[in-house]
C-alpha positions in Angstrom: 18.6 2.0 3.8 19.9 -1.6 3.8 22.2 -2.6 1.0 20.3 -5.1 -1.2 22.9 -7.5 -2.5 20.4 -9.7 -4.4 17.1 -8.1 -5.4 15.7 -11.3 -6.7 16.1 -13.0 -3.2 15.1 -10.0 -1.1 11.5 -9.3 0.0 10.1 -6.0 1.2 7.3 -6.0 3.7 5.4 -2.8 4.3 4.0 -2.5 7.8 2.0 0.4 9.2 5.1 1.8 10.9 7.6 1.2 8.1 9.5 -1.1 5.7 11.0 -4.4 6.7 13.7 -5.7 4.3 14.2 -9.6 4.4 17.1 -11.3 2.8 16.1 -14.8 1.6 18.4 -17.7 1.9 17.9 -19.7 -1.4 21.1 -21.7 -0.8 19.7 -23.0 2.5 15.9 -23.5 1.7 15.3 -23.1 -2.1 11.7 -24.3 -2.0 10.6 -22.0 0.9 12.3 -19.0 -0.7 10.6 -19.8 -4.1 7.2 -20.1 -2.3 7.5 -16.7 -0.6 8.5 -15.0 -3.8 5.8 -16.8 -5.6 3.0 -15.7 -3.2 4.4 -12.2 -2.9 4.5 -11.8 -6.8 0.7 -12.9 -6.7 0.0 -10.3 -4.1 -1.4 -13.1 -1.8 0.4 -11.7 1.3 -0.9 -8.2 0.9 -3.3 -7.3 3.8 -2.6 -10.6 5.7 -2.6 -10.1 9.5 -0.2 -11.3 12.1 -2.6 -13.6 13.9 -0.1 -14.9 16.6 2.3 -12.6 18.2 4.1 -13.7 21.4 6.1 -11.1 23.2 9.8 -12.3 23.4 9.1 -15.0 21.0 7.9 -14.4 17.5 5.2 -12.8 15.2 3.4 -15.3 13.0 1.6 -14.4 9.8 1.1 -15.6 6.1 -2.3 -17.4 6.3 -3.2 -16.3 2.8 -6.5 -18.4 2.9 -7.9 -17.0 6.1 -5.8 -14.0 7.2 -6.6 -11.3 4.5 -8.0 -8.4 6.5 -9.8 -7.1 3.3 -11.5 -10.3 2.0 -13.8 -12.4 4.2 -11.6 -11.9 7.3 -12.5 -13.8 10.5 -9.8 -13.7 13.2 -10.8 -17.0 14.7 -9.9 -18.8 11.4 -6.6 -16.8 10.8 -3.9 -19.1 11.2 -5.7 -22.3 10.3 -5.1 -22.1 6.5 -2.3 -21.8 3.9 -2.4 -21.3 0.2 -3.8 -23.4 -2.7 -0.3 -24.7 -3.3 1.1 -28.0 -2.1 2.7 -28.1 1.2 6.5 -28.0 1.2 9.1 -30.5 2.5 11.2 -29.5 5.5 14.5 -27.8 4.6 16.2 -28.0 8.0 19.7 -26.6 8.3 22.3 -25.5 10.8 21.2 -21.8 10.5 20.0 -21.0 14.0 16.7 -19.3 14.8 18.4 -16.0 15.8 16.5 -12.6 16.3 15.2 -11.5 13.0 15.3 -14.8 11.1 12.3 -16.0 9.2 10.9 -19.5 9.9 8.3 -21.6 8.1 5.3 -22.2 10.4 3.8 -25.6 10.2 1.7 -28.2 11.9 3.1 -31.3 13.8 4.2 -32.7 10.5 7.6 -31.4 9.5 6.6 -31.4 5.8 3.5 -29.3 6.3 4.8 -25.8 5.7 2.8 -23.9 3.1 2.5 -20.1 3.3 2.7 -19.1 7.0 5.8 -17.8 8.4 7.2 -16.2 11.7 9.7 -13.6 12.5 11.8 -14.3 15.6 11.8 -11.5 18.1 14.5 -13.2 20.1 17.2 -16.0 19.6 14.9 -19.2 19.8 17.5 -21.8 19.5 15.1 -24.5 20.8 13.5 -24.2 17.3 16.8 -25.2 15.6 16.5 -28.0 13.2 12.9 -28.3 13.8 11.6 -25.5 11.7 13.0 -24.4 8.3 15.0 -21.0 8.4 14.7 -19.3 5.0 15.4 -15.6 5.6 16.6 -12.8 7.9 15.5 -9.3 8.5 18.3 -6.9 7.4 16.5 -3.7 8.0 13.3 -2.6 9.9 13.4 -5.0 12.9 12.2 -2.1 14.9 8.9 -2.2 12.9 8.7 -5.9 13.6 9.2 -5.2 17.4 6.0 -2.8 17.3 3.6 -5.4 15.9 0.6 -5.7 18.2 0.8 -8.8 20.6 -1.8 -11.4 21.2 -3.1 -15.0 20.2 -4.8 -13.4 18.3 -4.2 -9.6 18.9 -7.3 -7.6 19.6 -6.4 -5.3 16.7 -4.0 -7.4 14.6 -1.4 -5.5 12.4 -1.1 -6.6 8.8 1.4 -6.7 6.0 0.2 -3.9 3.8 2.2 -5.3 0.9 4.9 -7.9 0.3 7.0 -7.4 -2.8 10.2 -9.0 -4.2 12.8 -6.2 -4.4 13.7 -7.1 -8.1 10.0 -6.2 -8.9 9.8 -2.9 -7.0 
């Protein structure tokens, strides 16, 4: 079990194969971390699928509008939405997109991140200073590695639940 240093800034994602513990980086990207905790506390991420999973690159999820496998789910729409909250301004930093880091997914506009995020399968340094890094997996990366691949996957995996560790 990973040592959780700051439960208020740690998120636990339950996948079908096990638990993934994510340490958030509020000193680096406070608004992105606050948004992830807000949506987790609302239960918005529960049952949301990984709609874009590219081997050797990353697994993307977090479309709370169109990606909930339990509520009006349509795989063709998953990845096209966000949440009912305003978009976030980019919080670029020198933190590299290494294996296991969490990045904010967005459109071409750097200030369009909302609820979607991705977990890097590999060091993806070509993304550095172009996408906000706001967390890193500290335990359970093997469960991330087991997520079904595809754009979209034929049978997408989902986040069963996402909780802030302080609330668990």
